[in-house]
Structures are given as C-alpha cells and as structure tokens.
Rosetta silent file (secondary structure, phi, psi, omega in degrees, C-alpha in Angstrom):
SEQUENCE: MSKLSPSLKALINAPFTRPDPTPAPARIRDLFQTIARDAAKHNVGFKPWVALSSAATFTLNSPESLTILHDVASSSPSPRPLSPVQTAELIREVGLKCISFNGIPRSINCLNAFHASLPKEITSQLETAPSRAPTPDLLPYVTRRGRALWDSVYRPYEGKLIAKLATSHPDLPVHILHSHYAALLSDPDAADRGGLASTGRILTSLIAVACLRAQTGVGPQVLSHVFGLRKAMEDGSCQEPGQEVVEGAEWLAGDEGSEWMLRTVDSISEILGGGNFARVPASKL
SCORE:     score description
SCORE:     0.000 S_00000001
   1 L     0.000  136.058 -179.512   18.245   63.682   94.835 S_00000001
   2 L   -69.984  152.630 -179.965   17.242   60.078   94.293 S_00000001
   3 L   -94.596  151.368  176.590   19.762   57.693   92.723 S_00000001
   4 L   -82.122  145.394  178.338   19.237   55.730   89.540 S_00000001
   5 L   -69.608  152.901  176.859   19.072   51.974   89.806 S_00000001
   6 H   -55.833  -37.428 -178.164   21.989   49.988   88.348 S_00000001
   7 H   -68.097  -37.005  178.710   19.656   48.449   85.754 S_00000001
   8 H   -68.529  -42.089  177.033   18.456   51.893   84.612 S_00000001
   9 H   -60.345  -41.923 -179.561   22.034   53.157   84.349 S_00000001
  10 H   -64.869  -37.532  179.998   22.951   50.069   82.355 S_00000001
  11 H   -68.764  -40.336  178.587   20.004   50.605   80.020 S_00000001
  12 H   -59.489  -39.087 -176.398   20.909   54.271   79.442 S_00000001
  13 L  -103.404   23.149 -179.426   24.442   53.240   78.480 S_00000001
  14 L   -58.734  137.748 -176.981   23.553   50.039   76.665 S_00000001
  15 H   -55.390  -34.594 -176.769   26.053   49.342   73.844 S_00000001
  16 H   -67.584  -16.815  177.490   23.336   49.104   71.183 S_00000001
  17 H   -84.797   -6.714 -177.669   22.478   52.787   71.804 S_00000001
  18 L    48.160   63.351 -172.887   26.054   53.804   70.957 S_00000001
  19 L   -75.990  -15.861 -174.590   26.148   56.276   73.890 S_00000001
  20 L   -99.450  158.794  176.028   29.795   57.270   73.497 S_00000001
  21 L   -65.175  161.075  179.956   31.449   59.515   70.917 S_00000001
  22 L   -75.782  122.849  178.206   33.089   57.945   67.900 S_00000001
  23 L   -68.364  155.845  178.277   36.778   57.223   68.561 S_00000001
  24 L   -75.386  118.920  178.271   39.350   58.477   66.080 S_00000001
  25 L   -72.394  161.645 -175.438   40.308   55.600   63.768 S_00000001
  26 L   -61.766  -29.531 -174.360   43.955   55.007   62.943 S_00000001
  27 L   -89.540    1.206 -172.561   43.527   56.176   59.344 S_00000001
  28 H   -68.091  -35.142  178.332   41.859   59.520   60.063 S_00000001
  29 H   -62.284  -45.689  178.675   45.114   61.523   60.025 S_00000001
  30 H   -60.784  -38.620 -179.972   46.009   60.142   56.611 S_00000001
  31 H   -64.568  -46.602  179.425   42.524   60.968   55.354 S_00000001
  32 H   -62.723  -37.530  177.215   42.688   64.605   56.503 S_00000001
  33 H   -65.011  -39.063  177.578   46.124   64.937   54.908 S_00000001
  34 H   -64.403  -42.423  178.648   44.727   63.504   51.679 S_00000001
  35 H   -61.886  -41.896  178.914   41.820   65.963   51.761 S_00000001
  36 H   -61.752  -45.281  179.465   44.250   68.857   52.273 S_00000001
  37 H   -65.646  -40.716 -179.078   46.371   67.759   49.316 S_00000001
  38 H   -66.351  -39.107  177.305   43.328   67.161   47.141 S_00000001
  39 H   -61.289  -44.768  179.650   41.941   70.586   47.994 S_00000001
  40 H   -62.489  -38.313  179.668   45.241   72.211   47.023 S_00000001
  41 H   -61.476  -33.025 -179.684   45.261   70.282   43.745 S_00000001
  42 L   -96.802   11.998  179.920   41.875   71.797   42.904 S_00000001
  43 L    60.347   33.607  173.308   42.893   75.281   44.113 S_00000001
  44 L   -92.167  131.094 -173.678   40.499   75.070   47.053 S_00000001
  45 L   -70.824  176.894 -178.104   41.710   77.202   49.942 S_00000001
  46 H   -62.470  -50.623 -175.190   42.597   76.290   53.500 S_00000001
  47 H   -61.952  -42.680 -179.741   39.353   77.413   55.140 S_00000001
  48 H   -59.959  -45.160 -176.888   36.956   75.477   52.869 S_00000001
  49 H   -71.948  -32.681  177.258   38.571   72.088   53.387 S_00000001
  50 H   -69.439  -42.692  179.447   38.965   72.648   57.134 S_00000001
  51 H   -64.159  -44.020 -179.885   35.341   73.841   57.478 S_00000001
  52 H   -62.476  -46.608 -179.297   34.011   70.940   55.400 S_00000001
  53 H   -66.869  -39.456  179.170   36.048   68.362   57.335 S_00000001
  54 H   -63.102  -47.187 -177.395   35.159   69.916   60.692 S_00000001
  55 H   -61.578  -43.037  178.100   31.420   69.946   59.990 S_00000001
  56 H   -63.617  -38.787 -177.458   31.418   66.297   58.904 S_00000001
  57 H   -71.736  -38.361  173.229   33.447   65.315   61.968 S_00000001
  58 H   -60.944  -44.581 -178.398   31.140   67.181   64.367 S_00000001
  59 H   -60.931  -38.789 -177.759   28.160   65.487   62.729 S_00000001
  60 L   -88.693    5.532  164.707   29.753   62.075   63.114 S_00000001
  61 L    64.210   49.196 -178.034   30.483   62.840   66.762 S_00000001
  62 L  -126.624   80.063 -179.496   34.248   62.268   66.868 S_00000001
  63 H   -60.543  -33.091  176.958   35.968   64.855   69.073 S_00000001
  64 H   -60.721  -35.899  179.393   39.240   62.890   68.979 S_00000001
  65 H   -71.514  -29.786  175.676   39.231   63.308   65.209 S_00000001
  66 H   -62.938  -40.028  178.329   38.729   67.064   65.576 S_00000001
  67 H   -62.490  -41.582  178.344   41.974   67.232   67.546 S_00000001
  68 H   -67.372  -39.871  177.021   43.772   65.357   64.777 S_00000001
  69 H   -59.225  -44.270  178.809   42.194   67.626   62.167 S_00000001
  70 H   -61.858  -40.978  179.934   43.492   70.678   64.028 S_00000001
  71 H   -65.319  -43.738  178.558   46.951   69.147   64.199 S_00000001
  72 H   -63.355  -45.813 -179.044   46.968   68.311   60.481 S_00000001
  73 H   -64.636  -36.791 -176.857   45.703   71.766   59.549 S_00000001
  74 H   -76.956  -20.935 -177.099   48.208   73.485   61.840 S_00000001
  75 L  -109.893    8.784 -179.583   51.163   71.498   60.555 S_00000001
  76 L   -61.010  133.374 -179.183   50.326   71.542   56.860 S_00000001
  77 L   -72.263  -19.060 -179.615   53.408   72.415   54.789 S_00000001
  78 L   -74.044  159.622  179.784   51.316   74.432   52.328 S_00000001
  79 L   -57.418  133.903 -178.848   50.748   78.156   52.949 S_00000001
  80 L  -120.800  134.724  178.237   48.161   78.705   55.681 S_00000001
  81 L   -80.963   -9.180 -172.903   46.189   81.895   56.249 S_00000001
  82 L  -123.871  146.746  171.234   45.567   81.015   59.909 S_00000001
  83 L   -78.786  169.310  175.895   47.680   80.399   62.987 S_00000001
  84 H   -56.545  -35.772  177.638   46.983   77.336   65.179 S_00000001
  85 H   -66.878  -45.777  179.968   44.885   79.571   67.453 S_00000001
  86 H   -66.222  -33.564  175.967   42.873   80.941   64.527 S_00000001
  87 H   -65.434  -41.201  176.184   42.436   77.417   63.169 S_00000001
  88 H   -62.282  -38.972  177.919   41.024   76.339   66.533 S_00000001
  89 H   -64.668  -39.438  177.694   38.661   79.315   66.414 S_00000001
  90 H   -62.879  -45.787  179.477   37.490   78.296   62.934 S_00000001
  91 H   -62.638  -40.117  177.652   36.805   74.728   64.092 S_00000001
  92 H   -62.307  -41.760 -178.855   34.945   76.065   67.150 S_00000001
  93 H   -67.126  -39.891  175.514   32.784   78.328   64.986 S_00000001
  94 H   -59.508  -45.288  179.993   31.957   75.485   62.631 S_00000001
  95 H   -60.725  -37.000  177.780   30.945   73.372   65.617 S_00000001
  96 H   -64.833  -45.779 -177.969   28.651   76.114   66.864 S_00000001
  97 H   -70.193  -21.500  176.087   26.922   76.441   63.494 S_00000001
  98 L   -61.336  -21.431  178.627   26.514   72.669   63.297 S_00000001
  99 H   -54.821  -38.535 -177.025   23.825   73.100   65.974 S_00000001
 100 H   -66.307  -20.633 -176.798   21.407   74.315   63.296 S_00000001
 101 H  -113.151  -26.801 -175.205   21.745   71.069   61.372 S_00000001
 102 H  -110.740  -17.268 -171.104   22.687   68.435   63.971 S_00000001
 103 L    95.617  170.191 -171.939   21.142   69.668   67.216 S_00000001
 104 H   -77.156  -43.086 -167.145   22.812   70.893   70.385 S_00000001
 105 H   -56.674  -47.734 -175.743   24.140   67.779   72.228 S_00000001
 106 H   -70.017  -29.671  175.336   26.900   66.635   69.882 S_00000001
 107 H   -67.417  -41.703  176.970   28.154   70.206   69.443 S_00000001
 108 H   -58.715  -51.883 -175.230   28.330   70.613   73.228 S_00000001
 109 H   -65.047  -43.972 -178.443   30.181   67.331   73.709 S_00000001
 110 H   -69.380  -40.928  178.957   32.555   67.775   70.779 S_00000001
 111 H   -64.613  -41.810  178.117   33.340   71.411   71.581 S_00000001
 112 H   -60.940  -48.583 -177.620   34.033   70.555   75.225 S_00000001
 113 H   -67.377  -38.406  179.331   36.302   67.643   74.311 S_00000001
 114 H   -63.023  -46.276  179.146   38.048   69.608   71.558 S_00000001
 115 H   -60.807  -43.946 -178.169   38.826   72.492   73.909 S_00000001
 116 H   -65.683  -24.270 -176.565   40.088   70.096   76.591 S_00000001
 117 H   -84.444  -15.869 -175.513   42.404   68.413   74.094 S_00000001
 118 L   -80.684  147.824  177.651   44.216   71.576   72.999 S_00000001
 119 L   -67.297  156.132 -175.273   47.465   72.656   74.650 S_00000001
 120 H   -61.660  -30.906 -179.302   47.312   75.531   77.114 S_00000001
 121 H   -65.961  -18.755  174.502   49.299   77.818   74.819 S_00000001
 122 H   -93.158  -49.831 -177.104   46.338   77.678   72.426 S_00000001
 123 H   -62.160  -29.982  179.759   43.400   77.648   74.850 S_00000001
 124 L   -68.627  -16.262 -178.836   44.857   80.600   76.750 S_00000001
 125 L  -105.713   -1.949  179.924   44.562   82.680   73.567 S_00000001
 126 L   -72.458  147.061 -179.409   41.040   81.655   72.534 S_00000001
 127 L   -63.880  140.006  179.356   38.323   84.319   72.635 S_00000001
 128 L  -116.572  -10.157 -178.759   36.165   84.265   75.778 S_00000001
 129 L   -91.054  132.573  178.351   33.684   87.092   75.061 S_00000001
 130 L   -72.803  160.283 -179.271   30.398   86.151   73.322 S_00000001
 131 L  -125.683   -1.976 -174.381   29.279   87.949   70.177 S_00000001
 132 L  -117.327   16.039  179.310   25.655   86.881   69.769 S_00000001
 133 L   -63.651  126.149 -177.566   24.036   88.112   72.990 S_00000001
 134 L   -75.940  140.462  172.825   20.658   89.641   71.999 S_00000001
 135 L  -134.088  154.349  179.746   19.854   93.228   72.916 S_00000001
 136 L   -55.633  -37.120 -178.523   16.750   95.289   72.060 S_00000001
 137 L   -68.801  -33.222 -175.136   18.807   97.603   69.884 S_00000001
 138 L   -84.707  -22.001 -171.600   20.349   94.755   67.887 S_00000001
 139 H   -55.449  -45.529  179.014   17.238   92.640   67.312 S_00000001
 140 H   -60.727  -39.784  179.326   15.963   94.468   64.181 S_00000001
 141 H   -66.566  -43.939 -179.399   19.421   94.278   62.593 S_00000001
 142 H   -63.538  -39.549  178.192   19.859   90.599   63.487 S_00000001
 143 H   -62.474  -44.988  178.468   16.411   89.810   62.066 S_00000001
 144 H   -63.783  -39.688 -179.739   17.224   91.541   58.780 S_00000001
 145 H   -62.422  -43.866  179.524   20.577   89.767   58.642 S_00000001
 146 H   -68.033  -40.180  179.571   18.960   86.358   59.080 S_00000001
 147 H   -66.796  -35.752  177.952   16.219   87.026   56.541 S_00000001
 148 H   -63.399  -40.636  177.767   18.817   88.153   53.997 S_00000001
 149 H   -65.977  -45.443  178.410   20.680   84.850   54.434 S_00000001
 150 H   -56.645  -49.911 -178.438   17.460   82.864   54.164 S_00000001
 151 H   -60.475  -39.267 -179.776   16.442   84.696   50.981 S_00000001
 152 H   -65.293  -40.820 -177.688   19.866   84.133   49.440 S_00000001
 153 H   -70.591  -39.436 -167.847   19.816   80.390   50.146 S_00000001
 154 H  -111.061   -0.398  179.781   16.237   79.697   49.018 S_00000001
 155 L   -57.566  147.141    3.014   15.353   82.277   46.347 S_00000001
 156 L   -91.387   18.744 -175.982   13.108   82.316   44.325 S_00000001
 157 L  -107.516   15.817 -172.843   11.090   80.114   46.709 S_00000001
 158 H   -59.417  -41.482  179.776   11.945   81.879   49.976 S_00000001
 159 H   -72.060  -43.013 -179.927    8.374   83.093   50.634 S_00000001
 160 H   -62.837  -36.843 -179.438    6.678   79.875   49.532 S_00000001
 161 H   -67.630  -39.807  176.950    8.971   77.823   51.770 S_00000001
 162 H   -60.940  -43.773  179.485    8.104   79.919   54.813 S_00000001
 163 H   -63.610  -40.254  179.452    4.407   79.426   54.091 S_00000001
 164 H   -65.273  -43.072  178.081    4.893   75.676   53.653 S_00000001
 165 H   -61.832  -38.035 -177.872    6.800   75.389   56.934 S_00000001
 166 H   -67.054  -26.380  176.689    4.074   77.330   58.716 S_00000001
 167 H   -70.278  -27.129  176.973    1.442   74.802   57.655 S_00000001
 168 H   -72.710  -43.299  175.646    3.421   72.140   59.529 S_00000001
 169 L  -164.070  128.764 -174.812    3.580   74.326   62.634 S_00000001
 170 L   -61.373  -24.288  179.545    3.112   78.105   62.765 S_00000001
 171 L   -91.221   -4.405 -178.688    6.197   78.535   64.938 S_00000001
 172 H   -62.807  -53.657  177.605    8.457   76.390   62.727 S_00000001
 173 H   -65.740  -30.690  177.339    9.506   79.184   60.327 S_00000001
 174 H   -61.488  -47.354 -179.393    9.642   81.623   63.239 S_00000001
 175 H   -66.700  -45.227 -178.814   12.131   79.418   65.064 S_00000001
 176 H   -61.747  -46.423 -176.888   14.183   78.621   61.971 S_00000001
 177 H   -69.129  -46.599 -171.481   14.455   82.250   60.863 S_00000001
 178 H   -87.519  -37.512 -176.745   15.037   83.895   64.243 S_00000001
 179 H   -86.901  -23.271 -175.896   16.854   81.228   66.261 S_00000001
 180 H  -114.752  -65.661 -177.199   19.005   79.839   63.456 S_00000001
 181 H   -63.130  -39.370 -179.454   19.376   81.993   60.346 S_00000001
 182 H   -80.980  -56.176 -170.667   19.364   85.242   62.318 S_00000001
 183 H   -77.889  -26.688 -171.959   20.927   84.346   65.659 S_00000001
 184 H  -122.174  -53.525 -170.989   23.378   81.640   64.590 S_00000001
 185 H   -73.589  -33.195  175.214   23.976   81.041   60.878 S_00000001
 186 L   -84.491  144.777 -174.143   24.459   84.660   59.853 S_00000001
 187 L   -87.914  135.800  168.931   27.628   86.255   61.206 S_00000001
 188 L   -62.835  164.872  178.196   27.691   89.250   63.558 S_00000001
 189 L   -57.392  138.078 -177.916   29.843   92.174   62.457 S_00000001
 190 H   -58.405  -32.825 -178.699   33.526   91.284   62.527 S_00000001
 191 H   -64.219  -20.875 -178.670   34.242   94.366   64.652 S_00000001
 192 H  -100.667    8.654 -171.223   32.142   92.824   67.452 S_00000001
 193 L  -100.663  -13.992 -175.933   33.732   89.374   67.266 S_00000001
 194 L    60.615 -127.845 -179.787   37.111   89.865   68.919 S_00000001
 195 L   -90.482    0.949 -179.491   39.158   86.766   68.158 S_00000001
 196 L   -67.295  149.088  179.444   36.169   84.622   67.179 S_00000001
 197 L   -83.467  155.362  170.921   36.102   83.264   63.641 S_00000001
 198 L  -119.489  140.708  179.788   33.499   84.108   61.023 S_00000001
 199 L   -99.517  -19.748  176.745   32.500   81.616   58.367 S_00000001
 200 H    67.838 -179.451 -173.677   30.707   83.979   56.005 S_00000001
 201 H   -64.762  -45.316 -174.685   28.210   83.103   53.317 S_00000001
 202 H   -69.255  -52.277 -176.759   30.267   80.494   51.427 S_00000001
 203 H   -65.290  -30.731  177.706   31.633   78.496   54.349 S_00000001
 204 H   -63.843  -38.991  175.725   28.216   78.491   56.036 S_00000001
 205 H   -66.913  -37.649  177.101   26.785   76.736   52.971 S_00000001
 206 H   -62.800  -41.344  177.962   29.687   74.252   53.060 S_00000001
 207 H   -59.890  -45.581 -179.271   28.920   73.538   56.719 S_00000001
 208 H   -60.312  -48.415 -178.689   25.257   72.914   55.891 S_00000001
 209 H   -61.945  -44.568 -177.756   26.060   70.527   53.035 S_00000001
 210 H   -63.047  -46.580  179.912   28.656   68.627   55.083 S_00000001
 211 H   -60.315  -48.820 -173.872   26.389   68.174   58.112 S_00000001
 212 H   -69.523  -38.293  177.971   23.382   67.085   56.098 S_00000001
 213 H   -64.992  -42.159 -178.533   25.325   64.740   53.836 S_00000001
 214 H   -68.964  -29.184  178.451   27.000   63.064   56.813 S_00000001
 215 H   -63.774  -42.061 -168.512   23.659   62.596   58.602 S_00000001
 216 L    70.094  156.764  175.912   22.100   60.648   55.708 S_00000001
 217 L    83.460    3.378 -178.096   18.356   60.500   55.196 S_00000001
 218 L  -129.958   48.856 -178.200   17.911   64.206   54.392 S_00000001
 219 H   -54.007  -42.789  179.718   18.504   64.310   50.650 S_00000001
 220 H   -59.738  -36.513  179.429   16.074   67.207   49.970 S_00000001
 221 H   -72.908  -36.168  174.670   17.967   69.417   52.424 S_00000001
 222 H   -59.627  -45.963  179.389   21.338   68.450   50.906 S_00000001
 223 H   -59.387  -44.786 -179.163   19.959   69.456   47.508 S_00000001
 224 H   -59.542  -40.950 -175.210   18.672   72.773   48.864 S_00000001
 225 H   -84.028  -21.549  168.648   22.027   73.730   50.338 S_00000001
 226 H   -65.107  -44.623  174.515   24.003   72.645   47.269 S_00000001
 227 H   -64.409  -36.794  179.299   21.799   75.090   45.378 S_00000001
 228 H   -59.120  -37.658  176.542   22.250   77.551   48.241 S_00000001
 229 H   -63.937  -43.029  179.416   25.999   77.530   47.642 S_00000001
 230 H   -63.022  -39.359 -177.554   25.459   78.283   43.960 S_00000001
 231 H   -67.072  -27.564  175.986   23.107   81.126   44.763 S_00000001
 232 H   -61.927  -34.122  177.284   25.786   82.754   46.923 S_00000001
 233 H   -77.803  -39.280 -174.795   27.829   83.099   43.750 S_00000001
 234 H   -72.401  -39.141 -175.504   24.901   84.091   41.548 S_00000001
 235 L   -92.516   -2.246  177.400   23.368   86.783   43.749 S_00000001
 236 L    77.952    6.824 -178.916   26.673   88.301   44.842 S_00000001
 237 H   -65.398  -22.611  178.807   25.972   87.786   48.551 S_00000001
 238 H   -76.976   -5.814 -179.087   29.427   86.239   48.902 S_00000001
 239 H  -114.767    8.967 -179.551   30.927   89.580   47.840 S_00000001
 240 L   -70.086  161.346  178.972   28.991   91.871   50.161 S_00000001
 241 L   -52.503  135.005 -179.662   30.865   94.077   52.668 S_00000001
 242 L    93.181  -13.505  178.688   32.438   91.992   55.412 S_00000001
 243 L   -89.210  132.373  177.840   32.636   88.853   53.256 S_00000001
 244 L   -94.150  155.693  178.118   36.135   87.574   52.549 S_00000001
 245 L   -68.939  129.465  179.187   37.230   85.953   49.316 S_00000001
 246 L  -106.928  114.601 -176.892   37.076   82.161   49.613 S_00000001
 247 L   -66.473  123.254  179.776   39.630   80.471   47.400 S_00000001
 248 L    93.793    2.681 -175.214   37.960   77.847   45.211 S_00000001
 249 H   -61.402  -42.762 -177.961   34.390   78.990   45.893 S_00000001
 250 H   -63.687  -41.038  178.506   33.411   79.246   42.240 S_00000001
 251 H   -66.765  -42.959 -179.939   34.698   75.728   41.524 S_00000001
 252 H   -61.408  -31.352 -178.948   32.992   74.288   44.621 S_00000001
 253 H   -78.509  -12.963  177.780   29.684   75.799   43.473 S_00000001
 254 L   -87.538  176.650 -176.636   29.918   74.033   40.102 S_00000001
 255 H   -59.614  -49.598 -176.863   29.095   70.416   39.317 S_00000001
 256 H   -63.733  -44.431 -179.622   32.644   69.093   39.596 S_00000001
 257 H   -66.570  -38.477  179.037   33.386   70.972   42.810 S_00000001
 258 H   -67.848  -36.021  175.015   30.096   69.982   44.432 S_00000001
 259 H   -63.891  -41.404  177.686   30.779   66.338   43.608 S_00000001
 260 H   -60.830  -41.889 -179.218   34.222   66.689   45.210 S_00000001
 261 H   -61.635  -47.701 -179.212   32.610   68.240   48.264 S_00000001
 262 H   -66.308  -41.023 -179.794   30.088   65.399   48.674 S_00000001
 263 H   -68.121  -32.292  176.310   32.677   62.689   48.057 S_00000001
 264 H   -64.041  -45.361  176.892   34.989   64.289   50.606 S_00000001
 265 H   -62.974  -41.218  179.097   32.244   64.136   53.237 S_00000001
 266 H   -60.430  -37.177 -179.900   31.480   60.555   52.188 S_00000001
 267 H   -66.603  -35.855  176.780   35.119   59.600   52.748 S_00000001
 268 H   -70.204  -41.982  178.867   34.972   60.981   56.297 S_00000001
 269 H   -61.615  -39.119 -178.432   31.640   59.234   56.908 S_00000001
 270 H   -64.258  -43.077 -176.154   33.049   55.939   55.695 S_00000001
 271 H   -77.613  -26.029  177.729   36.039   56.019   58.021 S_00000001
 272 L  -100.766   14.382 -173.296   33.981   57.239   61.009 S_00000001
 273 L   -55.824  148.168  176.834   31.046   54.989   60.166 S_00000001
 274 L    96.394   -2.055 -179.255   28.837   53.580   62.853 S_00000001
 275 L  -103.811  101.838  175.504   28.765   56.632   65.110 S_00000001
 276 L    61.619 -106.890 -177.824   25.276   58.036   65.633 S_00000001
 277 L   -67.852  -20.689 -171.786   24.239   59.650   62.345 S_00000001
 278 L   -66.930  149.860  173.660   26.929   57.741   60.471 S_00000001
 279 L   -65.192  151.499  176.997   26.142   54.769   58.324 S_00000001
 280 L   -77.805  127.792 -178.570   27.154   51.417   59.787 S_00000001
 281 L   -59.546  144.014  177.387   30.310   50.209   58.060 S_00000001
 282 L   -66.050  135.757  179.204   29.877   47.247   55.741 S_00000001
 283 L   -70.958  143.930 -179.727   31.147   44.058   57.322 S_00000001
 284 L   -98.811  134.610  179.702   34.252   42.578   55.783 S_00000001
 285 L   -82.608    0.000    0.000   34.339   38.919   54.927 S_00000001
C-alpha cells in the first residue's frame, strides 16, 4: 500500500478541522452532578438524566466526558435503579442510537474510547452477543415495529411526511424507516437482549432531542421530536407491553419539563463547546 505524503497527513489533521475528540473540561463532573441533583429536584428518574446527558455528550464527541458521566452516575448518593455495569450498558445503548441522528463515526470513536476507559471488572460483564442481526423470519416483525414507532412520533402527519421525503429521494424514507426506525431506534424484545439495555419509547425521544439540540442548525427536527415525546404520552405507546415506567416522563413531555430538557443539553453544549457539532465558545475579554 502506498504511503501518504507528510503534507497530506498534516492537512488531514490540520488544527482548523478539529480532528480530535473534545477533551473533558475540568468543570464537566460538577455539571453532571448538578444535572443529577436538578433531575431529582424535579422528580426525574435516573435513566432520563443519564440518557439525556449521554446523548448530548456523544453528539459533542467527548468520550472522556462519558467516562466521567458513568462515574458520577455510578457514585450518585441518590437511589439508583442500575448497577455500574447496567449504567455502562445504558450509555452504550444511547451511543448506538445516536447513530440515527449524528452519523456513525462519532459513535464508533466514543464507544471504543468509553469501553477502553472502563475497569476490567465492568467490561468483563458487558454483553457481547448482538440483538439486532436481521433474519428472514424477523424482518416482517422488525418492519412493523419500526413503522409503529414512526407513526407514534409523527402522527397525524406520518403518511404525508413519508411522501414528502420520497420526493427528495425515493429511497430516503425507505432508509429512514428500515435502517433506523426499524433496525435501530425501536427496541428488540427484551428476552432477546441478554444484558443489553433498552431505552424504550420515552428515552428514545429524549436521545433524539438531545442529539439534535446539541448539533444546532436542525430546529425543525428538534421541534418534531419534542412533539414526538408528547405523543408517546398521548397515544399510550409508552405504556405498551415491554415498556417500563420512566419516572418524570409526564413532566418532561410538558412545557416546563421540555424547557428543562433543552436547557440541560445547552449547559452540556456550552461547557463542551467548540467540538465538531458544538457551538464555538464565546471569547472572554
């Protein structure tokens, strides 16, 4: 294989392209602790604040901050429904679902770095068997599962939106529905997941809002998924078999809770600013 010239290597890694992940700032631990306390004050459960914080941190490309988030979540003095291993599984699952909103590369890099940063007593207990491998027998079920999620998020415009996407490119709705809503964003049956985490209807909407808000520049999609969270409460999809109760979901779906959710993501974006999708921090005089 031919080698790259030094000048080409230098151009690929030029500082103005910000080629490296965002380092964890000194204040990130304090911020995650503040978010945890604030969530508890509003009766928002453990999983929502961890999922929201994880999704924003994946989007802003800071694997070092994910490690700190796991440490804060695992050492929180408040009651926790998850062990450190289960918390790592939740963060991993959030990172996987971030692919649908952020693209593959940052999820690959952050998941790799996050796994490498965990102690062996945790990584040795993480699930190693996949749960989303397609088979001919499963495809009809997976397709129905994805369409049900799509309809729940976008009703009463679910059909019109598919038609609109198809005018842009006929394979656009096909890819979104089958590769994302069916194969990734909707959860396989818990019985087939082993130790892998499931995010369910509510947390999946939180992941979408967090990713899109942290990206900036995609206001219409943020709006759609804020409404999507509300529709999970309105249509009862968050209470279907296999869905677990998410503490604080009703409040998060309301105006006050949704504002808290967006401001929480904004606080993470501000402290991690300047990394890829993140806004560039304002210079201080």
